[in-house]
C-alpha positions, -999 to 999 in steps of 0.1 A, spaced: 30 -249 -63 33 -216 -43 14 -185 -53 31 -159 -75 25 -122 -69 32 -100 -100 39 -64 -90 47 -32 -107 78 -11 -102 84 -10 -65 93 27 -63 60 38 -78 34 10 -75 15 17 -43 -12 -8 -55 14 -35 -55 30 -27 -21 -3 -32 -2 -9 -69 -10 28 -76 -10 30 -65 26 -1 -85 35 15 -116 20 48 -109 37 31 -105 71 10 -136 66 40 -159 66 26 -177 35 52 -189 10 50 -169 -22 71 -157 -51 73 -121 -63 78 -112 -99 82 -75 -110 69 -61 -143 82 -27 -154 52 -4 -161 48 24 -186 51 29 -223 27 19 -250 -7 8 -238 0 15 -201 -26 43 -196 -53 21 -213 -44 -11 -194 -33 -26 -227 4 -34 -220 10 -68 -236 34 -79 -208 7 -72 -182 -22 -87 -202 -2 -119 -205 -5 -124 -167 -36 -104 -157 -68 -103 -177 -77 -69 -162 -45 -54 -176 -34 -44 -141 -10 -54 -114 -8 -66 -87 -20 -100 -99 -18 -131 -78 -15 -165 -95 -27 -195 -75 -23 -224 -98 -45 -216 -128 -65 -189 -110 -56 -152 -112 -67 -126 -87 -60 -91 -99 -71 -66 -73 -51 -56 -42 -80 -59 -18 -92 -92 -32 -56 -106 -29 -55 -94 7 -89 -111 15 -76 -143 -1 -46 -142 22 -69 -135 52 -89 -166 44 -56 -186 49 -44 -165 79 -73 -150 97 -51 -129 120 -46 -105 91 -78 -90 103 -86 -82 140 -104 -111 158 -132 -90 174 -161 -85 150 -165 -48 155 -128 -41 153 -127 -63 122 -155 -43 106 -137 -11 113 -105 -24 99 -123 -35 67 -139 -1 65 -106 17 68 -90 -5 42 -119 1 18 -118 38 23 -82 38 12 -89 14 -16 -116 36 -32 -110 71 -19 -85 99 -13 -84 108 -50 -68 142 -44 -40 127 -23 -33 101 -50 -34 126 -78 -12 154 -62 11 134 -39 20 105 -62 39 75 -48 77 78 -52 94 60 -24 129 72 -30 120 109 -36 122 136 -10 109 172 -15 106 203 5 72 207 23 46 223 0 14 241 3 -15 216 -1 -46 225 -20 -79 223 -2 -88 189 -14 -55 173 -5 -55 190 29 -89 175 35 -77 140 26 -47 144 49 -69 156 77 -93 127 73 -65 102 72 -49 116 104 -83 116 121 -89 80 111 -55 68 123 -58 86 156 -93 73 162 -84 37 155 -52 39 175 -69 53 205 -97 28 205 -79 -4 194 -41 2 194 -32 2 231 -16 -32 228 10 -22 203 22 3 176 -3 -6 148 -39 5 142 -52 -26 160 -25 -34 185 6 -55 185 5 -70 150 -1 -54 116 -33 -60 97 -45 -55 62 -56 -20 72 -19 -11 81 -8 -25 48 -32 -3 29 -20 28 47 17 22 43 19 38 9 2 68 24 30 70 49 55 70 21 37 99 4 37 119 36 74 113 39 82 121 3 64 154 3 72 165 39 36 165 51 34 177 87 14 154 110 5 156 146 25 136 171 3 105 172 -1 102 135 36 109 129 46 81 153 22 57 136 35 67 101 71 60 113 60 26 126 48 17 91 80 29 75 102 8 98 87 -26 96 111 -52 83 89 -61 54 86 -24 42 123 -19 46 128 -49 23 105 -35 -3 121 0 0 156 -15 -5 144 -30 -38 127 3 -48 159 23 -42 179 -2 -63 156 1 -93 172 19 -122 139 25 -141 122 59 -137 89 72 -150 98 92 -182 101 129 -175 97 124 -137 115 146 -113 137 124 -91 154 153 -74 
């Protein structure tokens, strides 16, 4: 039986996009099922439809037979156990890739709060507050540093093929595009790479086709 990945709304759920990209890049055979999020219980992780498939009350959730993995990084690590090339092969490069993914997984709170994920939305560039600007500067520095040290062989952070680190920063690239965040040439080129991979374009197509919107959200 092939694994089943439960994801949230594709337009909004950056947490879901990350492991979905990892699994898509892995070549592993898996099924995707989408759960609409929001409404009663959502903010407290008590949505009945989500609790029915994820004990944590969150998605993404990967079902592997009777086992459930309900964390985007844990799902990605499981995939890398099956397909080791999802991390760089060299030990130090692999450590830096893990560090970059973990920094995204647990950090950049201001960016997440003020530049929320909305793949199909486009806005005019806006002034960023100090905390968001600091997050943007850190991400740009991180991208440029990794690209200059490890990316000579291709367009991704660690060369010719995407890794889990690239998957974790793809939702960031969508945020930069949505809110018109200005980046330097190197970072802008890398961001465009993430937004033009076939896997992301497949996800984006589904996100655009979704009719559901967050109540009272501004889709202009």
